[in-house]
N, C-alpha and C positions, 0 to 999 in steps of 0.2 A: 609570420615572424614570431619569435618568442616574446611573450609579454612579461615584463618584469623579470630579468635574468636572475636577480637575487632571490626570487621566491621559488618555493617548491611547486613544480608544475605537475598536476595530477590530471590524467585524461580518463574520463568516465566513458564506458562503452555500454550502450543500452539500446534495445529495440526501438522504443518510442512509438510503436504502432498503436498504442492505446494511451489514454490518460487515466491510468489506474494507480493503485497504491505505490508500486515501485517507481513509476514515473513522477508521481507527486513527491515522493521522498528524495529522489535524485535532484529534482528541482530545488527543494528546500535545502538540501545539503550544498548544492553548488552556490546557491544564493548566500548561504551562511559562510562558506569558504571564501567567496569573493569579498564579502563584507569584512572578513577578518583581517585582510591585508597580509596574511601570512602564507596563504596557499593560492595559487592561480589555477582555477579549474578550467579544463577544456573538455570537449565531448565529441565522440563519434556516435551518431545516431543512425539506426538502420532504416528509419522511416521519417520522412518529412511530415510534421504534424504539430500538435499542440506543444509537446515538450520542446521540440527544436525551436519553435517560434518563441516560447517563453524564455528559453535560455539565451537566444539572440537578443531579446529585449533587455536582458540583464547585462549585455555587452560581453557575453562569454563566447569565445571562439569555438565553433562547431564545424564538423564535416558530416555530410550525409553520405553514408555508404548504402545506397538504395538496394535493399534485399530483393525488391521486386524485379530488378534488372541485373543484379550482380550475383555471381556464384560465390561459394564460400571462400575460395582462395582470393578472389578479387576483393571481397570485403576485408579479408585479412591484410591484403596489400594496402587497402585504403587506410586501415588502422595504423599500419606501419608508417605510411607516408605522413599521416597526421602527426604521429609521435615524433618523427624525425624533424618535421618543420617547426614543431613547438618546443622541442627540447624536453619532452616528457621524461619524468623520473619514476613515476608510478602509474601503471594502468589499473584502473579500478573497474571491475566488471560487475554487471547486474543482470543475471539471468543465465539460463542453461546454454543457449547458443552463443550468447555474448561471452561466457567464460571460455569456451573452446576457441572461438575466433579471436577474442581479445588476447589470449595467451599466445596464439600463433602469431598475431600481428606484433605483439610486443617483443617476441623473440626475433622476428624478422628485423625489427628496428633496433634490436639490442638494448631495449629498455630493461634496466636491471631488476625492477621490482613490480609485483602485481598483488592486488587485493581483490577479493570478491565479497559482495554483500549477498546473503541469502535472505530474500524477502518473505519467503513462505514455504510451506510444505509442497511437494509435488502434487499437482492436481489430478494426476492419473497414476494408478499403481502400475509399476513395471513388472513384466513377467516374460518368460521364455516364449510366450505366444506372440510377443512383439519383439523379436530379436534385434531389429534395427535400433529401436529406442533403448532397449536394454544395453546394447553395446555402447551407444553414445553416452548413456548415463555412466557406465563404467569408465569410459574415456574421460568424461568430465571429472570424475572423482580422482582418477590417476593424475590428470594434469594439475588439479588443485593441490594434490599432495607434493608433486614434484616441481611445479613451476610457479606456484603462488606462495607468498610468504605470510599471508594473514587472511582469515575468514571472519567476516562480521556476521553475527547472529542478531536478529532484531527482537528476540524474546528468549526467555529462559528455556522454554520447551525446545526451540530450535538450537540453542546453545548445547543442550544435553545431547540432542541427536547428532549434531555436527561434530562434537568433540570425539565421537566414536570413529568418524570418517577422517577427520583432520586433527589428530591429537597434537596438542601443544600450539595450535595455530589460531584457535577460536577466541574471538573477543566479543563480548555482548555489548551492543550499543543499541538502545531502543530507538525506534522511529520517533520523530519529534515534530512539533508544530510551534509556531509563534502565537501563543495563546492570546496575548494582548493585541497583536495585530489583527487576528481573526475577530475578536470581540469588538474592536474599534470599527472595522470595516463592515461586519455582518451582524448587526444587532438582531436579536430575536424579533420576529414579526408578531405584533400584538393582534390577537383576534378576540372577538366578542365572547364573553363568558357564556357557557352553555352551548357553544357551537359544536358541530360534529368533531369528534376526536380524529385527528389525522395521524395515522401510523405509517411509517415509511421504511423502505429498504433501499440501499444503494449498492450497486455493483453490476458487473457484467451478467447478462442473462445466460449463464452456463450452468451445467449440472451441479457443480460443487457449491454454488451459492444458495441452492434450495429455495428458489423463489416460489416454487410450488407449495412449500410449507407456509410461506408468508401468505399466499392467496387463500389457502385453506384455513389459516388462522383468522383472517378477516371474515371469511364466511361463518366460521364458528362463533366468533364474537357477536356478529349481527344476529345469528340464530339465538344467542343467549340474551339478546336484548340491548346490547351496546351499539349505539348509533355511531359507526366509525367508517372511515374511508381508508383505503390502502393506496399509498403512493409509491410507485416503482420508478426509481431513478436509475436509468441505465439502459443499455441496449445489448443485443446479442442474438445468437442463433435460436434460442428457445422462445423468442418473443411470440411467434404465431401459436406455438403450443400452449404457452401461458395464457394468451388471450382466449383460446378455446376453453381452457380450464375455468377461467372466470365466468364464461358464458354457461358452461355446464353446471356450475355451482349457483347460477342465478344471481351473481353479484357483479356482473360486468359494469353496472352503473356505479358501483362502489369502488372500483379499481381504476386508478389513473396511471396510465403508462406515459411517463414524462419523457422517456427516451434519454439519450446521452445529454447531460447538462454540464457545462463548464463555466465557472466552478460549481460543483455540487452544493456548495454552501448556500447558493441562492435558493435551493429547494430545502436543504436541511433546516434552515432557519424558520421554515413554515411548519415544521413537524411538532407534534406533541411528544411522540415517542419514536425512537429509532429501533427497529427490530433487526437483529443479526442472526440469521438462521442457517448460515453456512455449515457444511459438514466439518470443515476445518478452516482455520485462519492462521496466518503468521502473527503480525501485529498490525491490524488494519488502520490505515490513515483515516478512513471515514469515522471510525470510533473516536479517534483523537479529536477530529474536527467537531463531531457532535458534542463531545464533552466540553470543548472550548466554548461552544455556543450556549451550553447549559441545557441541551436537549436530553431528556431522560432516555435511558438505554435498557432494553431487554435483549439479552444475547445468549447464544449457545455457550455453555461452559466448556470451551475447547481452545487448544492452541495458546496463543498469547493473550486472548481476551480476558481471562481471569486476572492476569497480572495487571492489565491496564485498569480494570475495574476494582482493583484492590480487593480481590476475592469477595466481591459482592458488596463492598462498602460504598462504592461509587456508581453502582448500577446493579441491575437484577440479572443474576446468572441462572440459566435454565439447563437442567440436566435431562429432563424429559424432552428429547428432540422430536417433538410431534406437535401437530396443531393444538391439541389439548394442552400440552405443556406450555406453549407460548401464550395461548389464550388465558390460562390460569395466571401466568406471570403478569400479563397486561392488567387483568382484573385486580390482582393483588396490588400492583403499583398504583392504580387509579384509586383504590379504596384506602390505601395506607398513607398516602401523602398527596398534596396538591401538585398538579402538573406545573412545572416551572413556567411562569408567565411574565414575571417582571425582572427579578434578579436571579442570575444563574446560581445553582447550588455551590456552596463553598467547598464541599468535599471533593467533587471532581476537579475543581480548580486547583486545590492543594495537591492532589495526586499528579496532575499534569505538570505543575510547576516543579515538583520534586523530581520526577522521573522522566518526563517526556518534553522538556523544554528545549528550545533551540540552542541556547547558550551552552549549557552543560554538554549536550550530546554532540554538537558540532565540534566542540573542543576535544571530545574523546576521539573523534575521527582524526583530528589533526595530530593528536598524541600518537595514534597508531602510525600515521604517515611518518612523523618525525622520528619515532623510535626505529622504524625500518631503515630510514636513510642515515641514521647515526651509527649503524653497525658496519 
């Protein structure tokens, strides 16, 4: 049954097969929407897992359209059924497959409006050598132009790219975190002065994250005389290959594979420095979480990262995307200032509160919804 008939009901459609940046942001958004009392969020999730569990803990009504057992049209019918039973006014999609099936489902249910959030750049380049993916990509763009009324970009770089594809429909709304909530629940772990420096990376172990660069950076730093350990927080198909690389570089004792950790904050708070070596990024939630904790950041100067780090004023940006470039950055950071150990840096806090805080950015989402329904 519909919850709160006087409220605007927005149904989010997302895979939920991982607990990664998009899933974290959807959870944060749904929590903020529910707390606002102005919008009632519901969700259709393609996989039963952490996201579905956390949304249910918030008291948000969800449906599982299990992609492991349902075909595309059956998933679309599940979306339509959910929307009809909840009185959905806006379907909000999060992802490639979700866009196509969400639009199909909302049309089947005669939901008048739809919005998509684009959480990052495509992880693989599309070409005519992969005609199936190329055609689906073109279908996704066409449906967005014809059947969705707004597109949310989470960074300026994505905004500029998407405006060419969806002219007049793009709204920039940064990803966000509840800074005060994070700092209250996950204070930095205090470690003895002079202990081994802990450098970490968080993410799926897939090619775009370039965890190989991270491992090679740890090896180079130790060769240069810095006693440091590398902490890899995440899992994925490249794990065996990355473990072999650590052995080949004779630093397997210096590399900790922590696997998937939820929440990653439990490990983030133990780091001295977070490295972000991805080939490209949208606007990574891990970066916002690390800054909330006061963990120093050394990151590739790409995508939405420079915007979050205030063009290098709130963290160190690396243009030389190589082990030497990251090692130089770490050494520079360690020599130029003390590693945060007691009080988090004020500069990252100020940047977060200005641009990436929960109150302002969740309100921007609600403004988009309300503007669409008022026309």
